[in-house]
C-alpha positions as CSV (number, residue, x, y, z in Angstrom):
1,M,184.7,98.6,143.4
2,I,181.9,96.5,142.0
3,K,180.8,99.3,139.7
4,R,184.4,99.5,138.3
5,F,184.6,95.8,137.8
6,I,181.3,95.8,135.9
7,T,182.4,98.7,133.8
8,L,185.7,97.0,132.9
9,L,183.8,93.7,132.2
10,L,181.4,95.6,129.9
11,L,184.3,97.3,128.1
12,A,186.1,94.0,127.7
13,G,183.0,92.4,126.2
14,I,182.5,95.2,123.8
15,G,186.2,95.0,122.9
16,A,185.9,91.2,122.3
17,I,182.9,91.8,120.0
18,F,184.8,94.4,117.9
19,A,187.9,92.3,117.8
20,S,186.0,89.3,116.5
21,L,184.5,91.5,113.8
22,L,187.9,92.8,112.9
23,F,189.7,89.5,112.6
24,T,186.9,87.6,110.9
25,Y,186.0,90.4,108.4
26,V,186.2,89.3,104.8
27,P,185.5,91.9,102.2
28,D,183.0,91.1,99.5
29,S,184.6,90.1,96.2
30,E,181.9,91.8,94.3
31,L,179.1,94.4,94.9
32,N,175.7,93.2,96.0
33,R,172.7,93.7,93.7
34,T,171.7,97.1,95.2
35,A,175.2,98.5,95.2
36,D,175.9,97.3,91.7
37,Y,172.8,99.1,90.5
38,Y,173.8,102.3,92.2
39,A,177.4,102.1,90.8
40,G,176.2,101.4,87.3
41,H,173.1,103.6,86.9
42,T,173.6,106.6,89.1
43,A,175.3,108.7,86.5
44,S,172.7,108.0,83.8
45,D,169.6,108.0,86.1
46,I,170.5,111.0,88.4
47,G,173.2,112.8,86.6
48,A,175.3,113.2,89.8
49,A,179.0,112.6,89.8
50,N,179.0,111.8,93.6
51,I,177.2,108.5,94.0
52,V,176.9,109.0,97.8
53,T,175.0,112.3,97.3
54,A,172.6,110.7,94.8
55,I,171.8,107.9,97.3
56,I,171.3,110.3,100.2
57,V,169.2,112.9,98.4
58,T,167.3,110.9,95.9
59,Y,167.3,107.1,96.3
60,R,166.7,107.3,100.1
61,G,165.2,110.8,100.3
62,L,162.6,109.8,102.9
63,D,165.4,108.7,105.2
64,T,167.1,112.1,104.8
65,L,163.8,113.8,105.5
66,G,163.6,111.9,108.8
67,E,167.1,112.9,109.8
68,V,166.3,116.6,109.1
69,T,163.1,116.2,111.1
70,V,165.0,114.7,114.1
71,L,167.5,117.6,114.0
72,F,164.6,120.1,113.9
73,L,162.9,118.5,116.9
74,A,166.2,118.4,118.9
75,S,166.9,122.1,118.2
76,S,163.3,123.0,119.1
77,I,163.4,121.1,122.4
78,V,166.8,122.6,123.3
79,G,165.4,126.1,122.6
80,L,162.2,125.5,124.6
81,V,164.0,124.1,127.6
82,L,166.6,126.8,127.7
83,S,164.0,129.6,127.2
84,L,162.2,128.3,130.3
85,G,165.4,128.4,132.3
86,Q,166.1,132.0,131.2
87,K,162.7,133.1,132.5
88,Q,163.4,131.5,135.8
89,H,166.9,132.9,136.2
90,K,166.9,136.5,135.0
91,T,169.9,138.4,136.2
92,Q,171.7,141.6,135.3
93,R,174.2,141.0,132.4
94,N,177.5,142.9,132.4
95,R,179.4,143.1,129.1
96,V,182.9,141.9,129.5
97,A,185.9,143.5,127.8
98,V,186.6,141.9,124.4
99,G,190.0,142.3,122.7
100,E,190.0,144.3,119.5
101,L,192.2,141.8,117.8
102,L,190.0,138.9,118.7
103,T,186.8,140.8,117.6
104,T,188.3,141.9,114.3
105,G,189.8,138.5,113.6
106,S,186.5,136.7,114.2
107,R,184.6,139.2,112.0
108,F,187.1,138.5,109.2
109,L,187.2,134.7,109.5
110,A,183.4,134.1,110.1
111,P,182.3,135.1,106.6
112,L,185.1,133.0,105.0
113,I,184.0,130.0,107.1
114,M,180.4,130.5,106.1
115,L,181.4,130.8,102.5
116,L,183.2,127.5,102.8
117,G,180.0,126.0,104.1
118,V,178.1,127.3,101.1
119,Y,180.7,125.9,98.8
120,V,180.5,122.4,100.5
121,F,176.7,122.0,100.0
122,V,176.5,123.7,96.6
123,N,179.1,121.3,95.3
124,G,177.8,118.3,97.2
125,H,176.8,116.5,94.0
126,L,180.3,116.8,92.6
127,T,182.7,116.3,95.6
128,P,182.5,114.8,99.1
129,G,180.3,117.0,101.3
130,G,176.7,118.1,101.2
131,G,173.9,119.8,103.2
132,F,174.7,118.4,106.6
133,Q,178.4,119.0,106.4
134,G,178.0,122.5,104.9
135,G,175.3,123.4,107.5
136,A,177.7,122.4,110.3
137,I,180.5,124.5,108.9
138,I,178.2,127.5,108.7
139,A,177.2,127.0,112.3
140,S,180.9,126.9,113.3
141,G,181.3,130.4,111.9
142,M,178.6,131.5,114.2
143,L,180.3,129.6,117.1
144,L,183.5,131.6,116.4
145,L,181.6,134.9,116.8
146,L,180.1,133.7,120.0
147,L,183.5,132.6,121.4
148,A,185.0,135.9,120.5
149,D,182.1,137.8,122.1
150,P,180.1,135.6,124.5
151,L,177.4,138.3,125.0
152,R,176.8,138.8,121.3
153,H,173.1,138.4,120.4
154,F,171.6,137.0,117.2
155,S,168.0,137.4,116.0
156,H,166.1,134.2,116.9
157,T,163.3,135.4,114.6
158,L,165.6,135.6,111.6
159,I,167.1,132.2,112.3
160,A,163.6,130.6,112.8
161,T,162.4,132.3,109.5
162,L,165.4,130.9,107.6
163,E,165.0,127.5,109.1
164,S,161.2,127.4,108.4
165,F,161.6,128.7,104.8
166,S,164.3,126.2,103.9
167,G,162.4,123.3,105.5
168,L,159.1,124.0,103.8
169,S,160.9,124.6,100.5
170,Y,162.7,121.2,100.9
171,V,159.4,119.4,101.5
172,A,157.8,121.2,98.6
173,L,160.5,120.1,96.2
174,G,160.0,116.5,97.5
175,V,156.3,116.7,96.8
176,L,157.0,118.1,93.3
177,G,159.0,115.0,92.6
178,L,155.9,112.9,93.2
179,F,154.0,114.8,90.5
180,M,156.6,115.8,88.0
181,A,159.1,112.9,88.2
182,G,159.3,109.4,89.7
183,G,158.9,109.9,93.4
184,F,159.5,112.0,96.5
185,L,162.6,114.2,96.2
186,D,163.2,112.9,92.6
187,N,165.8,115.3,91.3
188,R,164.6,115.0,87.7
189,I,162.1,117.8,88.2
190,L,164.9,119.9,86.7
191,P,167.2,118.9,83.8
192,T,170.1,116.7,84.9
193,G,172.5,118.7,82.7
194,T,176.0,117.5,81.9
195,L,177.7,115.1,84.3
196,G,180.4,116.7,86.3
197,E,179.4,120.3,85.8
198,L,178.2,122.6,88.6
199,I,174.8,123.1,87.0
200,S,173.9,119.4,86.8
201,A,172.2,116.5,88.7
202,G,168.8,118.1,88.4
203,A,167.4,119.6,91.6
204,I,170.1,118.0,93.9
205,P,172.2,121.2,94.2
206,L,169.0,123.1,95.2
207,I,167.9,120.4,97.6
208,Y,171.3,120.3,99.2
209,S,171.4,124.1,99.5
210,L,168.1,124.0,101.4
211,I,169.3,121.2,103.6
212,G,172.5,123.2,104.3
213,L,170.6,126.3,105.3
214,K,168.2,124.4,107.4
215,V,170.9,122.5,109.3
216,G,173.0,125.6,109.7
217,A,170.0,127.5,111.1
218,E,169.1,124.7,113.5
219,F,172.7,124.4,114.9
220,S,173.0,128.2,115.1
221,S,169.7,128.4,117.0
222,M,171.0,125.9,119.6
223,L,174.3,127.7,119.9
224,A,172.6,131.0,120.4
225,S,170.3,129.6,123.0
226,L,173.2,127.9,124.9
227,S,175.2,131.1,124.8
228,E,172.3,133.2,126.2
229,T,171.7,130.7,128.9
230,E,175.4,130.7,129.9
231,D,175.2,134.5,130.3
232,L,172.6,134.1,133.0
233,K,174.7,132.0,135.3
């Protein structure tokens, strides 16, 4: 009873905080100095039609590197912990019957889902989306295959190779920005091109493609490890 009362009290306190923020919120009448610079100079400086993309990839590239690193550590820890569990609980696996319609449908839809993921991160400098979103969509295609056939196995070596290659290439592009342009992950190591076209915004499409592959590989690695662990129960 006391625990429920404390929980309700805590929820009421959080609700009061959010309510005060909601009712006292007053939108800014004008952009602050930093936002005004981004809005006015992104197109000319970066060549990206999507201002959010330019901020994430270039202006705060070190922050994005930190996010990718955290995701890499999380996927590595999940893989390590689950691999230890597999060694301690080895049992005989029996393949369950899988419907032909479900298998065929998943094989048809998964490539289309992954193609959509590629489209999202390749066009991240033009439309809403980017590497993280595209990578998550790619991993959802793999999840569909695992749901259709829970005992399906994917090559961890291939996934790890793809993740390592994309991660190292991403960092290498960042370092090139230090020597060839104005800073880490500066997209102007390549020509910025014409604003609004697919081949534009310098190295941002390439950077986002590497982030998308890396994120997709990391999520896929976790899904594959979870699936294999579930088989052993």
